C-alpha positions as CSV (number, residue, x, y, z in Angstrom):
1,X,-32.4,22.7,6.9
2,X,-29.6,21.7,9.0
3,X,-26.6,20.0,7.3
4,X,-25.4,16.9,9.2
5,X,-21.7,16.7,9.9
6,X,-20.0,13.9,8.2
7,X,-17.4,11.9,10.2
8,X,-14.2,11.4,8.3
9,X,-11.7,8.7,9.1
10,X,-8.2,10.2,9.1
11,X,-6.7,7.1,7.7
12,X,-9.0,7.2,4.7
13,X,-8.2,10.9,4.1
14,X,-4.4,10.3,4.3
15,X,-4.7,7.5,1.7
16,X,-6.9,9.6,-0.5
17,X,-4.3,12.3,-0.9
18,X,-1.5,9.9,-1.7
19,X,-0.6,9.0,-5.3
20,X,-1.2,5.4,-6.3
21,X,2.6,4.8,-6.2
22,X,2.8,6.2,-2.7
23,X,-0.2,4.0,-1.6
24,X,1.6,0.9,-3.0
25,X,4.8,1.9,-1.2
26,X,2.8,2.2,2.1
27,X,1.2,-1.1,1.5
28,X,4.6,-2.8,0.9
29,X,6.0,-1.2,4.1
30,X,3.1,-2.6,6.1
31,X,3.5,-6.0,4.5
32,X,7.2,-6.1,5.4
33,X,6.3,-5.4,9.0
34,X,3.5,-8.0,9.0
35,X,5.7,-10.7,7.6
36,X,8.8,-9.8,9.6
37,X,8.4,-12.7,12.0
38,X,7.3,-15.3,9.4
39,X,9.3,-18.1,7.9
40,X,9.6,-16.1,4.7
41,X,13.0,-14.4,4.2
42,X,13.3,-10.7,3.4
43,X,14.7,-11.7,0.0
44,X,11.4,-13.6,-0.7
45,X,9.4,-10.6,0.3
46,X,11.6,-8.2,-1.7
47,X,11.3,-10.4,-4.8
48,X,7.5,-10.5,-4.4
49,X,7.5,-6.6,-4.1
50,X,9.6,-6.3,-7.3
51,X,7.3,-8.7,-9.1
52,X,4.1,-6.8,-8.1
53,X,5.6,-3.5,-9.0
54,X,6.6,-4.8,-12.4
55,X,3.0,-6.0,-13.0
56,X,1.5,-2.7,-11.7
57,X,3.9,-0.3,-13.4
58,X,5.4,-2.2,-16.3
59,X,4.8,-1.3,-19.9
60,X,1.7,-2.7,-21.5
61,X,2.6,-5.1,-24.3
């Protein structure tokens, strides 16, 4: 039997080797670039990032 070669998307591989924290950091960097030309201020975006990080990594009550 011949084994079929599986096509691997490099972006998926890169994300799979990152830790969850590094994936979140990468997502936030992409979001900052995406919203750079919007009416939101960088302060608004930074506050949203802080809020999401607190929810994701904060201590469970």
